[in-house]
N, C-alpha and C positions, 0 to 999 in steps of 0.2 A: 433423523435428519432425513429430509425429502430429498433425493435425487433428482437432477434434470432428467426428464425424459430424452430430449434431444440434446446433444452436446453442441453448442453454438460453434460456427467456424469463423475465426479472426478474418478481419479485412485486411487485403493486402492489396495496396495501389502503389508503392514506391514512394508516397507522400504521406505525411502524418499532420494530423491538426494539432496544433499546440496552443492551449491556452493561455500559458505562460513558462518562462524559464527564468531561473534564478541560483544565484552562489551564496549559499547562506550556511548557518549551522544546523545539522539535524537534531530535531527537538523530541523525537519520540523513539522507544525502543532500544534494540541492542546498540546502535550507532549514536546515541545521544552524545552531543558535544563535538562530533566530527564535522569538520568541513565538507559539504557537499554540494554538487550542483544538481539542481531539481530540473528534471523537464515534465511538465504537468500536461498530460494530452487531455484533448478535449473529447467529450462522448461518454455518457455512462447510462446504462439502463437498469441501474439497482435502485435508485431513487431513495436514499435514506430521509427521513424527515429532518433529521438534525444536521444534515450534511452542512459544513461550512463553506464549502465551494461549489454551491449550486449552479453558479455561472459556468461552471466546467460542463453541464449535462449536455447542452445542445451542441454537437459538433459543428454544425452548419453556421454557427455565431463565431467561429474562430478560423483564423487563416491556415492553410495546409503549407508545410515547407518540406523541401528535398531534405531526405535523410543526411547527406553530406553536409548541408548547411546547418542542420541541428548541431550534428557532431563538430564541426569546426567552431562553432559559437560557444560551445562546451569547453573545448579545448583552449579557448584563450584564457580561461581562468587557471589559478595555480594548483587547485585542488584536483585530485584524481580519483575521487569518489562520486559515482553519478546516481541519481535515484530516479527512477522512471515511475511516475506516479500518475494519479488522474483525479477526476473522472474515473473511468476503468479502463486503465492500459491495455489489459489484455483483449479488449475488442479488436485490437490490430495485431498484425503479425509484426513480431519485434524482433526477428532474427538479425536483420540487417542493421538495426539500430544498434542492438548490444555488440554485433561484430564492429562497426564503425566506431563505437566507443572504446572497445578493448584495442582498437588499431592505434588509439592515442594514449594508450597505457590506463585507462580507467578500470577500476573495480565497478563493477554494474549491480546494483541492487534493485529490486522490483517491490513495489508496493501495490497489491491487487486485492480485491474481495474475494477473489477465487472463484468467481462466477464462470468465468470463461477459460479456456485451454490456456496453459502458459507456453509461449513459443520463445526461443532464444535460450542461450547458455548462460543464465545469470549466475553471478558469483554468491548472491543471497537473496531469498525470495522470503517476504513479509506477506502473510496472508491473513488479512483482517475481515472475517466473514460477517456478514450482514444478514438479518432475518428477512429482510424485504426481497432478496433473491439469493437462496442457499449457494453456499460453495460446492463445487465440485470435489468430490473425494480424491480424484486425481491431482488437484491442485493442494489439498491438505497435505497429501501424502509426500510432496517435495518442499514443503514448508521449512524454512530455517527459524522462521519465528512465526507465532500464531499471536494475534494481538486483537484482543475482544474488546469493543468500546462497550463500557457498562453505561446503559442509560436509564435502567431501572433494575429492580432486585431480580426479575426473571432473567436477566442476561447472563446471570452465573451459571444457570443450568445449560443456557446455549454455549458458553465457553466450554463447560465440561464435555459437552457432546462432542464438540468440534475437536477437541484435544484427542480424543479417542482415535480419529483417524490420521494423526500426525506422528511421525517417526520419533523415537524415543529422545533423540538429543535435540529436537525442537525446542527452542526457548519459548515459554510460555509467558505472556504478558496480559495484564487488565489494566484498562486505560479509562479513567472516567471521561464521559462527554463533559466538555469543557464547561458549559454552562450548568451542568448538573454536580459539579465537582465538591461543592459544600456538602451535598446530601449524600452522595455516593462513596466518597473517599474513606470515612469511617467503616462502611461494609466492607469494601475492597481491603482495607487494612485488616480486618478480621479475618476475611476469607483468605489471605495470603498467609497469615499466621497459622490458620488452621490447615493450609494447603501449600506448605513452602516450596512445592515445585513451581508453583506460578511466582511472577513478579509484577512490580507496579509499573506502569510507564505513565509519565506526566508530560502533556505538551510544553514542554520548557521554553520553546520558541516563544509561546504566547506570553509567558510570564515576563520574559526579557524584551519584548516587542520587536522581534524580528519575523521575516517571512517564514 
């Protein structure tokens, strides 16, 4: 795996660009089925060709909000699991947002590509590495969950390579790219049967028609 030569420095402004935030059911990975409040930050430099939220890439197209306001809006819902996602949320310094959510009794999860340093004391970190911009080994090392999207057959080797840098207790997931599910799921099933340390993740929220 190619390492970044220069580790990027997260942006810190006291404001964060939010593409959208919503209360729903987590559809992927270890927390599938849990009520969760999603905060989708705008801005991404990874550029996955199959990304289903390309509208999140340009941070200039989305309003910035005070962290206090983001936290208070989240706290108006009953659930106390928050998921910070993107875009690529680790482009930003997230310590204040995580601390604010925890002050309202949230458990705070992160979903990141791992291409930027992780800031903030998260309760659970999901790293979903992308070939378009390789993850930092430092990010893989703290992942509680490694979730690799399978778009084509070569992605299995990509999954194995990234898993090498994760801690032993990290949960390993393979998730078919939604539009390729019919083709890739049989391959994923066989892979998991032969490599039972891996699990299958499906985007169940798309099957049941919720955000």
